[in-house]
N, C-alpha and C positions, 0 to 999 in steps of 0.2 A: 451313452449307449455303447457299451463295449462290443455288442454284436456287429456294429457297423464301423468299428475302429480298426484300421489296419495296424499291423505291427510295424510296418515300414511303408514309406511313400517314395516313389521315384517318378521322374518325368517320363521315361521310356523303359521298356523291357531291356534294351541294350545297355542300360546302366547297371544291370545285374552282372557284375564281373565275377569270375571264379574266386577272386580274393575276397570280395564282399560276401559272397555266399559262404565261404569258409569261415569268415569272421562271425557270421550269423548261424553257423553250424547247419547249413542247408546243403543236402546232397541230391535232392530230387525236387523237380518243379512240375506242378500241374499248371498248365497254361490255358487261359482263355484265348479265344481266337479273334473274333471281330472287335475292332477298336483297341485291341491289346497287341496282337502280332501284326495285324494288317488293317487297312482301311475296310470299313464295312462294305461288303459286296464285292471287294476285289478278289481275284483268284490267285494273285501272286504276291509275294512278300517283297518289301523294299530290300535292296542289296545289303544294307547294314544289318537287317534282321536275319538274313540268310547266313551271313558271316557269324553273327552271334550264335545262332542255332548250331552251326558246325563247330564252333569253339566249345559250346557246352557239351556237345556229344563227344568231342575228342578229349575233353577233360574228365569224362566219366560222370557228368551230371545226368541223373535220370530225368527223362522228359516224358510227359503225356499230356495231350490236349484234352481239356475238359470243357465242353461247350454245350450251350443250350440249343445250338443249331441242329438242323435236321441231320439224321444219321448219314444219309447219302452224301449231302454237301460236305459235311465235315470229314467223312471217310475219304472222299476223293482228294480233299485238301491234305489230309494227314498222310495219305499215301504219297502224294507229290513231294512232301518234305521229309518223308521217312520217319515219322513220329507216330506212335500209337495214340489212340483216342478213345474217349467215352462221350457219346452223344446220343440222344439228348441227355444232358446231365441233371436237368430239373433244379438248377440253382435258383433260389437260395437254399434249397434243401441240401443236406450234406451227402446224399446218396451217391451222386456222381463222383465226388471227391473220394469217398470211401471205396467205391468200386474201383477207381483208378489205382488207389493205393494197394488194394488187394491184388488186382490183376498184374500190376507191375512189381509186386513184392517190395514196395517202398516202406521205409520205416516212417511212421507218422511223426515221430519226434524230429526227423530231419527233412521233412517235406513241407513245401510252401505252395500255396495257390497264388498265382499272379493274374490279376485282372484289373479292369478299368471301372467296374461298377460296385459301389458300396452295397446296394440292395441285392446283388446277385453273387458276385465273386467273393467279396469280403465276408458277407454273412455266411455263405456256404463253407468257407474256410474255418471261420470261428465255430460254426456248429459241428464241423468235422474234427475240431480240436487240433488244427494245424496252423502254421504260420500264415498270415495274410499279408500280401504285398500288393499295394495299390499303385497303378500307373495311370497317367493322364490318358484319356481317350484319344486315339489317333485321329478319328474323323467324326466327331459328334454330329456334325451337320448332315452326315449321310446315314445316320442311324434310323431305325424304324421309329414310328410315332411313339410307341409304348416306351421305348428307352429315352427318347427326348423328353417325354412328360416327366420321367423320374429324375432327370438331371438337376432341376432346380431344388428338389427336395434333398438330393445328395449334397449339393453345395451348402445347404443349411447345416449339415452335420459335419462338414469338413473343418 
């Protein structure tokens, strides 16, 4: 099932180095929020993720949050880290990814979606025709029931 197959897999978002992105010809990242950048429900990022974000910004990597979370919650978070956002993104549909690419003037050929869910983030990236990067969820035990129900089915496809 190509729809749920990421192009790349990593343990954490911080493993996406500038060099690795250059090797993969990626210049822009659409970033999921919950369980990708931070623990589900947390309001702050881990220090290593803050450093990673600052490095990406300073190296000219385009960034935009693309989340299914509520507009207000994601907006407050996005403002706190200085990254634009699209929410709710309605993943797995490609609309949020496409909207972010248009708004940010990113080149779809050099843009990747980074997220922790096959059935949301990876499917949305594939349907939008962009590179899909899967990371391990930061805090699956804290996720809402709907997400926890999907996890065993995702494992069957990994």
